C-alpha positions in Angstrom: 18.3 17.9 14.7 19.4 17.0 18.3 18.0 13.9 19.8 14.6 14.3 21.5 13.7 13.2 25.1 11.0 10.6 25.3 7.6 11.5 26.7 4.8 9.0 27.4 1.1 9.2 27.9 -1.7 6.6 28.1 -5.1 7.4 26.5 -8.2 5.4 25.8 -9.8 6.4 22.5 -13.4 5.8 21.6 -14.5 4.6 18.2 -18.1 5.7 18.0 -18.6 3.9 14.7 -17.8 0.5 16.3 -20.3 0.6 19.2 -18.1 3.0 21.2 -15.2 0.5 21.1 -12.5 1.5 23.6 -8.9 1.5 22.3 -6.4 1.7 25.1 -3.2 3.2 23.7 0.3 3.8 24.9 1.9 6.8 23.2 5.5 7.8 23.1 6.5 11.2 21.7 9.4 13.7 21.5 9.3 15.8 24.7 11.1 18.6 26.4 11.9 16.2 29.2 11.6 12.5 29.7 8.6 11.2 31.7 4.8 10.8 31.8 2.7 13.6 30.3 5.7 15.9 29.9 5.3 18.8 27.3 5.9 17.8 23.7 9.0 19.2 22.1 8.7 22.1 19.6 8.1 20.8 16.0 5.8 18.7 13.9 6.3 15.0 14.0 5.1 12.1 11.8 2.8 9.6 13.4 3.4 5.8 13.6 0.9 3.2 14.9 2.4 -0.1 15.9 0.6 -3.5 16.3 1.9 -6.0 18.8 2.3 -9.7 18.2 0.1 -12.6 19.4 -0.3 -12.5 23.2 2.6 -10.0 23.3 2.5 -6.7 25.3 3.3 -3.3 23.9 6.3 -3.0 26.3 8.1 -5.7 24.4 8.6 -3.1 21.7 10.5 -0.5 23.7 13.4 -1.0 21.3 11.3 0.8 18.6 10.3 3.8 20.7 13.7 4.1 22.2 15.1 4.3 18.7 12.5 6.2 16.8 11.2 8.9 19.2 14.6 10.6 19.5 14.6 10.7 15.7 11.4 12.8 15.8 8.4 10.4 15.5 5.3 9.9 17.6 4.6 6.2 18.2 1.1 4.9 19.3 0.7 1.3 20.5 -2.9 0.1 20.8 -3.0 -2.5 23.6 -6.2 -4.2 22.4 -6.6 -7.8 21.2 -4.0 -9.2 23.6 -5.9 -12.4 24.4 -5.5 -15.9 23.1 -8.5 -15.3 20.8 -7.9 -12.0 19.3 -10.0 -10.3 16.5 -7.5 -9.6 13.8 -10.1 -7.5 11.9 -10.7 -5.3 14.9 -7.0 -4.9 15.6 -6.4 -3.8 12.0 -9.3 -1.3 12.4 -7.7 0.0 15.6 -4.4 0.7 13.9 -6.2 2.5 11.1 -8.5 4.5 13.4 -5.7 5.8 15.6 -4.0 7.4 12.5 -7.2 9.4 11.7 -8.1 10.2 15.3 -4.7 11.5 16.4 -3.9 13.4 13.2 -7.3 15.2 13.4 -7.6 15.7 17.1 -4.2 15.2 18.7 -4.0 13.7 22.2 -5.4 16.3 24.5 -3.1 19.0 25.8 -0.1 16.6 25.8 0.0 16.2 22.0 -2.0 19.0 20.2 -3.0 18.2 16.6 -0.7 21.0 15.4 2.3 18.8 16.6 1.2 15.8 14.5 2.5 15.7 10.9 0.6 15.0 7.8 2.6 11.9 7.0 2.1 8.6 8.8 3.0 4.9 8.9 1.3 1.8 10.2 3.8 -0.8 11.5 3.5 -4.1 13.3 5.2 -7.4 14.3 4.0 -10.9 13.7 0.2 -10.8 14.2 0.4 -7.0 14.3 2.4 -7.1 11.1 -0.4 -9.0 9.4 -3.0 -6.7 10.8 -1.0 -3.8 9.4 -1.9 -5.1 6.0 -5.6 -5.2 7.0 -5.2 -1.5 8.2 -3.5 -0.5 5.0 -5.9 -2.1 2.6 -7.4 0.6 0.4 -6.2 3.1 3.0 -5.5 6.6 1.7 -4.7 8.1 5.1 -1.2 6.7 5.5 2.0 7.3 3.7 3.7 4.0 4.1 3.5 0.7 6.0 6.2 -1.5 7.5 5.9 -5.1 8.8 8.3 -7.3 10.9 7.9 -11.1 10.5 4.3 -10.5 9.5 1.9 -13.4 10.0 -1.1 -14.2 7.7 -4.2 -13.3 9.6 -8.0 -14.0 9.6 -9.2 -12.2 7.5 -6.2 -12.9 5.3 -3.5 -10.2 5.3 -2.3 -11.9 2.1 -5.6 -11.1 0.4 -5.6 -7.6 1.9 -2.1 -6.9 0.5 -3.6 -7.0 -3.0 -5.3 -3.7 -2.2 -2.3 -2.1 -0.4 -1.0 0.7 -2.6 1.3 2.7 -0.3 5.0 2.1 -0.2 5.6 -1.1 1.7 8.7 -2.4 3.5 8.7 -6.0 4.8 11.3 -7.4 7.2 11.9 -11.1 7.4 14.3 -13.4 9.3 15.7 -16.3 7.2 15.6 -18.5 10.4 12.1 -17.5 11.4 10.3 -20.8 12.2 7.1 -19.2 13.6 6.1 -17.3 10.4 8.5 -18.7 7.8 9.0 -16.2 5.0 8.0 -18.7 2.3 4.6 -19.1 3.9 4.0 -15.5 5.0 6.1 -12.5 4.1 7.2 -13.7 0.7 3.6 -14.2 -0.4 2.6 -10.8 1.0 5.4 -9.1 -0.9 4.4 -10.9 -4.2 0.8 -10.0 -3.6 0.9 -6.4 -2.6 -0.1 -3.8 -5.2 2.4 -1.2 -3.9 4.4 0.4 -6.7 7.3 0.8 -4.2 7.9 -2.4 -2.2 11.1 -3.8 -0.6 11.6 -7.0 1.4 14.7 -7.2 3.6 15.7 -10.7 4.6 18.0 -10.7 7.6 20.4 -13.6 7.3 20.1 -15.9 10.3 17.4 -13.7 11.8 14.6 -15.1 13.9 11.0 -14.2 14.7 11.1 -12.8 18.2 14.4 -10.8 17.9 12.6 -7.9 16.2 11.2 -7.2 19.7 12.8 -7.2 23.1 12.8 -10.4 25.2 9.2 -11.6 25.7 8.2 -14.9 27.4 5.3 -15.8 25.1 7.1 -15.1 21.9 10.3 -16.9 23.1 8.2 -19.9 24.3 6.6 -20.2 20.9 9.9 -19.9 19.0 11.6 -22.5 21.2 9.0 -25.1 20.0 10.2 -25.0 16.3 13.3 -24.8 14.3 15.6 -23.4 12.9 16.7 -21.1 15.6 18.3 -17.7 15.0 22.0 -17.7 14.3 22.6 -14.1 15.2 21.9 -12.2 18.4 18.9 -10.0 19.2 21.2 -6.9 19.2 22.5 -7.8 15.8 19.1 -8.3 14.3 17.7 -5.1 15.8 20.8 -3.1 14.6 20.3 -4.3 11.0 16.6 -3.6 11.2 17.1 -0.1 12.6 19.6 0.9 9.9 17.1 0.2 7.1 14.0 1.4 9.0 15.4 4.8 9.8 16.3 5.5 6.2 13.0 4.3 4.8 11.0 6.4 7.3 13.1 9.5 6.8 12.5 9.4 3.1 8.8 8.6 3.1 7.7 10.5 6.2 10.2 13.4 6.1 10.9 13.6 2.4 14.7 13.4 3.0 16.0 12.5 -0.5 19.5 11.7 0.7 18.1 9.0 3.0 16.6 7.3 0.0 20.0 7.0 -1.7 21.5 5.8 1.6 18.7 3.1 1.8 19.6 1.9 -1.7 23.3 1.9 -1.0 22.7 -0.1 2.2 20.7 -2.7 0.3 23.6 -3.1 -2.2 26.4 -3.1 0.4 25.1 -5.0 3.4 26.5 -8.5 3.9 23.9 -9.2 6.5 20.8 -9.3 4.3 19.4 -10.3 1.0 16.5 -8.4 -0.5 13.9 -8.0 -3.2 12.6 -4.7 -4.5 10.1 -3.6 -7.1 12.0 -0.4 -7.9 14.5 1.9 -6.3 13.2 4.7 -4.1 14.4 8.2 -4.6 13.2 11.8 -5.3 12.0 12.5 -8.8 12.5 15.4 -11.2 9.3 14.8 -13.2 6.2 12.7 -13.4 6.9 9.0 -13.7 4.8 5.9 -13.9 5.0 5.6 -10.2 2.3 6.2 -7.6 4.6 8.4 -5.5 5.9 11.8 -6.3 6.8 13.7 -3.0 6.0 17.4 -2.5 4.2 17.8 -5.9 1.6 20.2 -4.5 0.9 22.4 -1.5 -2.4 23.3 0.2 -2.7 26.7 1.9 -4.3 27.6 4.2 -4.6 24.2 5.9 -6.7 23.9 8.1 -9.3 26.1 6.4 -13.0 26.9 6.9 -14.3 28.1 3.5 -11.8 27.6 0.7 -8.1 26.8 0.1 -5.6 27.0 -2.7 -3.9 24.0 -4.3 -0.5 25.0 -5.8 1.6 22.5 -7.8 5.3 22.4 -8.5 4.6 20.8 -11.9 2.6 22.0 -14.8 -0.7 20.2 -14.9 -2.8 19.3 -18.0 -6.3 17.9 -17.5 -5.4 16.8 -14.0 -7.9 15.8 -11.3 -7.9 16.5 -7.6 -10.0 13.9 -5.7 -11.1 14.4 -2.1 -11.8 11.5 0.2 -13.2 11.2 3.7 -11.5 9.1 6.5 -13.3 6.0 5.2 -11.8 6.3 1.7 -15.1 7.4 0.2 -14.9 10.0 -2.6 -16.7 13.2 -1.6 -15.5 15.7 -4.2 -13.7 15.8 -7.5 -12.1 18.8 -9.3 -11.4 17.8 -12.9 -9.8 19.2 -16.0 -7.2 21.2 -14.0 -4.4 22.8 -16.1 -1.7 25.2 -15.0 -0.3 25.4 -11.5 -3.1 26.4 -9.2 -6.7 25.5 -8.3 -9.2 26.5 -5.7 -11.0 24.1 -3.5 -14.3 25.3 -2.0 -15.7 23.6 1.1 -19.4 24.1 0.1 -21.4 21.8 2.3 -18.7 19.4 3.5 -18.7 19.0 7.3 -15.7 19.8 9.4 -13.1 17.1 9.9 -10.2 15.3 8.3 -10.0 14.6 4.6 -7.4 13.5 2.0 -6.9 15.1 -1.4 -5.2 13.1 -4.2 -3.6 14.5 -7.4 -3.9 12.4 -10.5 -2.7 13.1 -14.0 -2.6 10.9 -17.1 -4.1 8.1 -15.0 -1.1 8.3 -12.6 -1.6 8.8 -8.9 0.9 11.5 -8.1 0.5 12.3 -4.3 -2.0 12.4 -1.5 -2.1 15.1 1.2 -4.2 15.7 4.3 -6.9 18.4 4.5 -8.5 19.7 7.7 -11.7 21.6 7.5 -12.7 23.6 10.5 -15.8 25.6 11.5 
């Protein structure tokens, strides 16, 4: 795929379930031409929400949208909670809300919902990295989460990580004096319930170098030690190498990128790492919580009924349907064979998620859209 141009739009979303909370958001997307509100490129693109650091602005993370949008991703940056007294709980809810809202409704005429993929990621740096754990806690809507120099938050992202089950990638800098790995990311890695988790420790890396130059972040980092022993460009290059491979596998189901990720872990002289188990595509059901492309849903969206078709032979399997808040709204049990029918019955229109489970193993979760 050729590199995409970068389009940009600014939208304020309204969360009616939180007293009509306004969530101002900067969105960058693959476009036919660069600029504001330019037409989106042809295709379907995975969605990523990104949380900024403490008193940092979204524009400090241009390195991420410059790198990821041409690779075929939509990035949404909520600009809320930028004060010196931020609500971490609300920021985490903003990151979670945007995934559901944009996947179900798109972003007006600029980004129609048909252009937004069914896979998604929540990412964040420093405070935003900690809030990513809050957003991913018991969250069935997302495919993966990634944090950069994540900070423990209030409520605790370390506690929240115990209920994070999606594949999780943590980046740390060994010379990070703002959120030292031993006090933050290492504990999050140990605590998270994700079956697939990896922590990449960038040798000599600092706290602020995951982003572009930002006065507030740099000022804070200059008040402590140790200082980074590599350049910002070097740290971002290492980060990008692992990030693009992880996302290509989990958000685009590119099996070769999984192997490339594992090879890079083994061969890179610029990092150390910890990993629960290697990532890769499977040929059968394993004890993992992730088995990509195990079933299809068609038609989707649908209004009355849809067909669930599996690529594996089921025996006493269960399809569980959840709403956007993670609440179970339907179960189809004792499924055997390769197909099942899901009837809408009295469910209202909207975005849902359907999970396949067999032998007490969570196989895969997909998005469902019910229309009137």
